[in-house]
Every structure is written in structure tokens, then in C-alpha cells.
C-alpha positions in Angstrom: 88.1 200.7 14.6 89.4 198.1 16.9 90.7 198.6 20.6 92.3 195.9 22.7 92.4 195.7 26.5 94.4 193.1 28.5 93.1 191.6 32.2 96.7 190.1 32.1 100.0 190.5 30.3 101.1 187.7 28.2 104.9 187.3 27.7 106.3 187.6 24.2 108.3 184.4 22.9 109.0 182.8 19.6 106.9 179.8 18.5 108.7 176.6 18.7 108.8 173.8 16.4 109.7 170.0 16.9 109.8 166.7 15.6 106.2 165.6 14.9 105.2 169.0 16.3 103.3 171.7 14.8 101.4 173.7 17.3 102.6 176.5 19.2 102.0 178.3 22.4 103.1 181.4 24.6 105.0 180.4 27.9 103.5 182.3 30.7 105.2 184.1 33.4 105.9 182.8 36.5 105.3 184.7 39.9 108.2 184.0 42.4 106.8 182.4 45.5 103.7 181.6 44.2 101.5 178.8 45.9 100.8 175.1 44.6 97.5 174.5 43.3 95.5 171.6 42.4 94.2 173.3 39.1 95.9 174.4 35.7 97.0 177.8 35.6 95.3 179.8 33.2 95.7 183.4 32.3 92.4 185.8 30.7 93.0 187.6 28.1 89.8 190.3 27.2 89.5 191.4 23.5 87.0 194.4 22.8 86.1 194.9 19.4 83.8 197.4 17.5 83.4 198.1 13.7 82.1 201.0 11.6 82.3 200.4 7.7 83.1 203.2 5.6 79.8 202.4 3.5 77.8 203.2 6.7 76.4 206.8 6.5 75.8 208.9 9.5 77.1 208.6 13.1 76.4 205.2 14.0 77.9 204.0 17.8 78.4 200.3 17.4 78.2 198.5 20.8 81.6 197.0 21.4 81.9 193.2 22.3 84.2 191.8 24.8 85.6 188.1 24.1 87.5 186.4 27.3 89.7 183.6 26.5 91.7 181.3 28.8 95.2 180.9 27.7 97.1 178.0 29.4 100.3 178.6 31.2 102.8 175.9 31.9 103.8 174.2 35.1 106.3 171.4 35.0 107.6 169.0 37.7 111.4 168.2 37.0 112.3 165.1 39.1 116.2 165.1 39.6 116.1 168.9 39.4 119.1 169.5 41.4 121.4 167.6 39.3 123.4 168.5 36.3 121.0 167.8 33.5 118.0 168.5 35.7 119.1 171.7 36.9 119.7 172.9 33.2 116.3 172.1 32.3 115.0 174.0 35.6 117.1 177.1 34.4 116.2 176.8 30.9 112.4 176.7 31.7 112.7 179.4 34.3 114.3 181.8 31.5 111.0 180.8 29.2 108.6 181.8 32.1 107.7 178.2 32.8 106.5 177.5 36.4 109.0 175.3 37.9 108.9 172.8 40.8 111.8 170.4 41.2 111.8 167.2 43.3 115.2 165.7 44.5 116.5 163.9 47.5 119.0 167.0 47.9 116.3 169.8 46.9 117.7 173.2 46.7 121.4 173.4 45.1 123.7 174.8 47.8 125.1 177.1 45.5 123.9 180.7 44.6 122.2 181.9 41.4 119.4 184.2 40.7 117.4 181.6 39.0 117.0 179.5 41.6 115.1 181.8 43.6 112.0 181.1 40.8 111.8 177.4 41.2 109.8 175.5 44.1 112.7 173.2 45.7 111.0 169.9 47.1 113.2 167.4 49.1 112.0 164.0 48.9 112.2 160.1 47.5 110.6 159.1 44.7 109.0 156.1 46.2 108.0 158.1 49.2 106.8 161.2 47.5 103.5 162.7 48.3 102.4 163.4 44.6 99.7 165.6 45.9 102.1 168.2 46.8 103.3 169.0 43.1 101.5 167.0 40.6 98.2 168.8 40.8 97.9 171.2 38.0 101.0 170.5 36.2 101.5 170.1 32.7 104.5 168.1 32.3 106.8 166.1 34.1 110.4 166.3 32.9 112.5 163.4 34.5 116.4 163.7 34.7 116.4 160.6 37.0 119.4 158.4 36.5 122.9 157.2 37.7 125.3 154.6 38.2 126.2 152.4 41.1 125.6 148.6 41.5 123.2 146.6 39.3 120.2 146.8 41.6 120.8 150.7 42.0 121.1 151.3 38.6 117.8 149.1 37.8 116.3 151.0 40.8 117.1 154.6 40.0 117.0 154.7 36.2 114.0 152.2 35.8 111.9 151.6 38.5 111.7 155.3 39.8 110.8 156.3 36.6 108.0 153.9 36.0 106.9 155.0 39.6 106.8 158.5 38.5 105.2 157.6 35.0 102.1 155.8 36.6 101.5 158.7 39.2 102.0 161.2 36.5 99.3 159.6 34.4 96.9 158.8 37.6 97.1 162.7 38.2 96.1 163.4 34.6 99.8 165.2 34.0 99.2 165.3 30.1 102.6 164.9 29.1 105.7 163.0 30.4 109.5 163.6 29.3 112.3 161.4 29.9 116.2 161.9 29.5 117.3 158.9 28.5 120.4 157.4 26.7 121.6 157.0 23.2 121.3 153.6 21.9 124.6 152.2 21.5 125.2 149.9 18.6 127.0 147.5 21.6 126.7 143.9 21.7 123.3 142.9 23.7 125.2 141.3 26.5 126.7 144.5 27.4 123.1 146.0 27.6 121.8 143.8 30.0 123.5 146.1 32.8 121.2 147.9 35.1 121.5 151.2 33.4 120.6 150.2 29.9 117.8 147.9 31.4 116.3 150.5 33.7 116.6 153.1 30.9 114.7 151.0 28.5 112.3 149.8 31.2 111.2 153.5 31.6 111.2 154.3 28.0 108.7 151.4 27.6 106.5 152.8 30.3 106.5 156.4 29.1 105.6 155.1 25.2 103.0 152.6 26.9 101.3 155.3 29.0 101.9 158.3 26.7 101.7 156.8 23.2 100.6 160.6 21.8 102.6 162.9 24.1 105.3 160.9 25.7 108.8 162.4 24.7 111.9 160.2 25.3 115.5 162.2 24.7 118.4 159.8 23.4 121.8 162.1 24.3 125.0 160.6 24.4 127.7 162.0 26.7 126.5 165.4 28.1 128.8 167.9 28.5 128.7 171.4 30.3 130.0 172.7 33.5 128.8 170.2 36.1 128.4 171.7 39.5 129.4 169.7 42.6 129.6 170.3 46.4 130.3 174.1 47.3 129.6 175.2 43.7 132.9 173.6 42.3 132.6 173.1 38.5 133.8 170.4 36.7 134.5 171.7 33.2 133.4 168.8 31.0 133.1 171.2 28.2 136.8 171.2 28.0 136.5 167.6 26.4 132.9 167.5 24.9 132.9 170.7 23.0 136.0 170.2 20.8 134.9 166.6 20.5 131.6 167.6 19.1 133.1 170.0 16.7 135.8 167.6 15.3 132.9 164.7 14.8 130.7 167.2 13.0 133.8 168.1 10.6 134.4 164.3 10.0 131.1 163.3 9.9 131.0 162.7 6.0 134.0 160.2 6.3 133.0 158.5 9.5 129.3 157.8 8.6 130.4 154.2 7.0 131.9 153.0 10.3 128.4 153.5 11.8 127.5 150.0 11.1 130.5 148.5 12.9 129.7 147.3 16.5 130.5 149.3 19.2 131.7 152.2 16.7 129.5 154.9 18.2 131.0 154.6 21.7 133.8 156.9 19.9 131.8 158.4 17.3 128.4 159.2 18.9 129.0 162.8 19.1 128.7 164.8 22.7 125.7 167.1 23.3 125.9 170.4 25.3 123.7 170.2 28.4 121.9 173.6 27.4 121.0 171.8 24.0 119.4 168.8 26.1 117.6 171.3 28.3 116.3 173.5 25.5 115.0 170.2 24.0 113.2 169.1 26.7 111.6 172.6 27.5 110.5 173.1 23.9 108.9 169.7 24.3 107.0 170.7 27.0 105.4 174.1 25.4 104.4 171.9 22.3 101.1 170.0 22.8 102.0 167.9 19.6 105.3 166.8 20.2 106.1 163.2 21.2 108.5 160.0 20.4 111.8 159.3 20.6 114.8 161.7 19.6 118.2 160.8 18.5 121.3 162.9 19.4 120.7 164.9 16.2 117.2 165.4 16.6 117.7 166.8 20.3 119.8 169.5 18.7 118.0 170.5 16.1 114.8 170.6 18.5 117.1 172.7 20.6 117.3 175.0 17.9 113.7 175.2 17.5 113.7 173.7 14.3 111.7 170.5 12.6 113.5 167.3 12.2 
């Protein structure tokens, strides 16, 4: 005879599998308005067992044994969480019961959506951040930092800002760092000297150096979806990206031989949904054995929960 009792509830979720990953965890539920702690979150599970075999004669009342285990919950910090990709990551994480803290210069997005209330929004600058406010107890940092501008601006936001964040996360003992980078286009090397690509590569190198066995680099190409801007206005990038993704998937067998031609993947690298990028990032958070560099195709398969 076996009886079970739970000291707290555990949310049910499917197992997650990723490239280079094998272990699966149940994400824990997030309580709205919970305070930030300097310690990782844990959920205690109690199991009471007693046994009486059929071969034992007489009425024997065996003593119950209580077993209490700690189940780690996830708390992630999303850098650039109010942007196009960052907000999709926050939304996907919340839907899986992950506790989410967002750090961005603009703070909470101005539009209205129910999931926004389940995220702790912090407004601030990476270079002047008080890391004590949110890195303590974090189980992962996901960086969606990036952007265009002058050469100096691109190098600073795509590279230096991420390097600062990686070093801070490492200093605070955060076990995992995930970067949304960019597809490695087969363009001439002199074109890759721009601040955008140089910055991304600098950030990648820092992550893979500081987190060789747990760092994750996602390299998507053109990311499509409904991009919200000021006052909640949406730019429907999916009207371009989604049909193009389907078309390139249909003709992949014929275009694959062209991939070795310089600059060909500027046209042939398939677009990817912002939801797929977000799902892959969140799946990487919840799998302790997931690490490495993910191509566009591997991101899609990771988002679907399949092993690449």
C-alpha cells in the first residue's frame, strides 16, 4: 500500500529535449508579485510510503516513511525583455510557469496584455545595472540585446553590453547564459567587420568561454512575427516571413547545392518565427544538459522539443 502527499503542487509539463541535451525538468509555477530573493527557489515534495507484502501473515501495521526532496524552480532574467524577441521570450517563459525578471531601458511595455502582470519589469541600463537586484537566485540569463546604429553603437550594444552581462552572471553564480545571436551568413569577411557582426561574435566568444558546458548561442536569420511598437501598433513581419519560410522549405532540395555560393544565404537562409526562437530559448533554460551553438534548423527543432 502506497500513499502520497504533496507539501506543494507541481505543475505538469511535457519533457523537453534539445540538441546536446538529455535531462528534463518540470518548470515550477510563478506566483504573481513574488519578491526577489538572493537564493534559488525550491519546492518541497513529501512522499509517504508504507508496504505490506502478501506473504506476511497477520495484521502488521508498518510504519510510514516520510521522504522530503527539494525540486528546483526556474527563475530567469531576460535582458532586453521589452523588445520584439525579448518580450516573446518573457511570454513563452511565463506560459511554462517560469519566474521571469526583465531588464531593459524602457521597462514594462506600454501595451496591455494579461501575461505582462506575471513578469517583474525593471528599467535600467546594462552598464549601470545594480545586479544585486535581480541576479541573486537566477537559474539563467537570456539576452535578447542587439540593435543597429553607428559602428560604435552596434559594437557597444551587440558586443560590450552582452560581455558585461555574461561576466556579471558568472560572478553571481548563475548556471546558464543564453544569447540570441545572428545567423553566420556566408558573406565576404570584410562585410563581417561591421559593429553588428563583430559585436555578436564578441558576445558569443565570451559566453562560450565563461560557460563552455552550459552556454547556449541561438543563431536565427530574419525573425518574423507581429512586432509591437509605440502605442501597441503592430508591424506584421509575418506577412513576409511566414510565406518565405514555407517557400524556401518547399524548394530546399533544389537550393541546397547553391549554399556554397558566397552571399547566397542572404536570400536562401530561411526566416524563423519569433515564437520558435522564444520556445527554443525557454526550452534551453529548463534543460540542464543543453549547451552549444544552434543553427536556424536546430532552433526550429529545439522549439518543437525534438533532439537535433
